[in-house]
C-alpha positions as CSV (number, residue, x, y, z in Angstrom):
1,M,0.0,0.0,0.0
2,Y,1.4,3.4,-1.0
3,R,0.7,5.9,1.7
4,T,3.1,8.8,1.1
5,L,4.3,10.9,-1.8
6,R,7.1,13.0,-0.4
7,I,9.8,15.3,-1.7
8,C,13.3,13.6,-1.9
9,S,16.1,14.9,0.2
10,N,17.7,16.7,-2.7
11,S,14.4,18.5,-3.4
12,G,14.6,17.6,-7.1
13,A,12.0,14.9,-7.2
14,Y,9.1,13.2,-5.3
15,E,9.1,9.6,-4.2
16,A,6.4,7.1,-3.2
17,L,7.4,4.1,-1.1
18,P,5.2,1.0,-0.5
19,E,4.3,0.1,3.1
20,P,5.0,-2.7,3.7
21,P,7.8,-3.1,1.2
22,R,6.9,-5.1,-1.8
23,R,8.5,-6.3,-5.1
24,L,7.0,-5.2,-8.4
25,D,6.8,-7.4,-11.4
26,L,8.6,-5.1,-13.8
27,E,7.8,-7.2,-16.9
28,R,4.1,-7.0,-16.2
29,A,4.4,-3.3,-15.4
30,R,6.2,-2.6,-18.7
31,H,3.5,-4.5,-20.7
32,S,0.8,-2.5,-18.9
33,L,2.4,0.8,-19.6
34,E,3.3,0.0,-23.2
35,S,-0.2,-1.2,-23.9
36,E,-1.4,2.3,-23.0
37,G,1.1,3.9,-25.4
38,I,3.6,5.0,-22.7
39,A,7.2,4.9,-23.7
40,V,9.2,2.7,-21.3
41,V,13.0,2.1,-21.0
42,D,13.6,-1.3,-19.4
43,A,16.8,-1.3,-17.5
44,R,16.2,-4.8,-16.0
45,V,16.2,-3.7,-12.4
46,M,14.0,-0.6,-13.0
47,L,11.8,0.9,-15.6
48,I,11.8,4.5,-16.7
49,A,8.4,5.6,-18.0
50,A,7.5,8.8,-19.9
51,L,4.3,10.0,-18.2
52,E,3.5,13.7,-17.7
53,V,6.8,13.6,-15.8
54,E,9.6,10.9,-16.0
55,V,9.0,8.2,-13.5
56,T,11.5,5.5,-12.3
57,I,9.9,2.3,-11.1
58,S,12.2,0.1,-9.1
59,Q,11.9,-3.6,-8.4
60,N,11.5,-2.8,-4.7
61,G,8.4,-0.8,-5.4
62,R,9.9,2.7,-5.1
63,L,8.5,5.2,-7.5
64,L,10.6,8.3,-8.3
65,F,8.8,11.2,-10.0
66,K,11.3,13.6,-11.6
67,T,9.7,16.9,-11.0
68,R,9.6,19.7,-8.4
69,D,5.9,20.3,-9.0
70,P,3.9,18.4,-6.3
71,A,0.7,18.5,-8.4
72,A,2.4,16.9,-11.4
73,A,3.9,14.2,-9.2
74,A,0.5,13.5,-7.6
75,R,-1.2,13.2,-11.1
76,A,1.5,10.9,-12.3
77,F,1.2,8.8,-9.1
78,E,-2.5,8.5,-9.5
79,R,-2.1,7.5,-13.1
80,L,0.4,4.8,-12.2
81,R,-1.8,3.5,-9.5
82,G,-4.5,2.9,-12.0
83,L,-2.3,1.5,-14.7
84,L,-0.4,-0.8,-12.5
85,G,-3.1,-1.7,-10.0
86,L,-1.1,-0.4,-7.1
87,E,-2.9,-0.7,-3.8
88,G,-3.7,2.2,-1.5
89,P,-5.9,5.1,-1.0
90,G,-3.6,7.6,-2.7
91,V,-1.3,10.2,-1.3
92,E,-1.4,10.5,2.4
93,G,-3.7,13.3,3.5
94,S,-5.8,13.3,0.3
95,A,-9.3,12.3,-0.5
96,P,-9.8,9.0,-2.2
97,G,-8.9,9.2,-5.9
98,R,-7.6,12.7,-5.6
99,G,-3.8,12.7,-5.2
100,R,-2.3,15.7,-3.5
101,A,1.3,16.0,-2.6
102,P,2.4,17.8,0.5
103,G,3.8,21.2,-0.1
């Protein structure tokens, strides 16, 4: 379950971490994204997807949204949740289905 979308320590991106930790099936994720016309680079241990913002999807479930815009990160997070079937109510502190990054 993804509960938080928070700014990274270098303030250059937002990240979402699963709680409890979980592994993602990257091959399945790649097929889901590509079937929606999303460009994906498969680096074997991670995927890089071209959504509204570039997103790195790691095997350990970490999602890294390369933007400083909390609204863009929240939109990309919600889109990924739908496309990949990720569990959780959305971003912590937000209404169901309406991602909102802290800021």
